[in-house]
N, C-alpha and C positions, 0 to 999 in steps of 0.2 A: 715843168709841172709845179703847180702852186701847192706849197705845203702849208697846211694850217693844222695846228696842233691843238689837242684838247688839254693836255696837262704840261707839256714841255714848254719851258720859258724860251720862246724863240728870239726874244730880245737879247739873250745872252748867247754869244757866238763862241764856238770852239775853233780857234785859229792856230792850233798846235797839234802835233802828232800825238796820238795816244798809244800806249802799249797795246799789243794785239788783243790781249784778254779783255781790256777795258773797251776797245773798239767793238769787239763782239757783243759786249754787254750793252753798249750804246745803240748798236744796230737793233738789238732785241727790244730795248726800251722804245725806240722809234716805231717799231712794228706794233708793239703793244699799245702805244698811244694811238696809232692810226686805227687800230681795231677796237679802241675803247675797252681794252682788256684791263679789268680792275686789278689784276695781279701786278700791273705796272708799279703800284705803290710799294709792294713788297720788294720788288727789284730795285727801286730807288733806295730803300734802306740798305740793301745789299751793296749797292755801288758806293754809298757813303762809308760803309764799313771796310770794304775791300780796298778802296783807294788809300786808306790810312797806311796799309802795308806798302803800297807803292811809293808813298812819300818817305816812309821810314827807310826803304831800300834805295832811295834816291832815283827811282825810275820815273818820278814826276815830282813837280814842286808843290808846295802847299797852296800857292796861288792857283796853279792849274787845277788842283783838287777842288778848291773853293769855286772856281768857275764852273767846273763840271757839275758839282752839287747844286749850284744855282740854276743851271739849265735843266737838270733832271731832278727836280725837287720832288719830294714825296708827299706833298700836300701842305 
């Protein structure tokens, strides 16, 4: 299946495992992008904020967070 995105930066690849909560959010963002749901941008802001806690708790690295935020940018 050919994936073409409206807002997701597909040139940035996620090649690492994500915490389950973040994976659920990523799945939601991909679906919102596919449907051109404008609330995608609100959720991008949420992913940027919530992943800070995952870095603080050492559940993901700062580099992983940066990559994630680059792929799912909020505009």
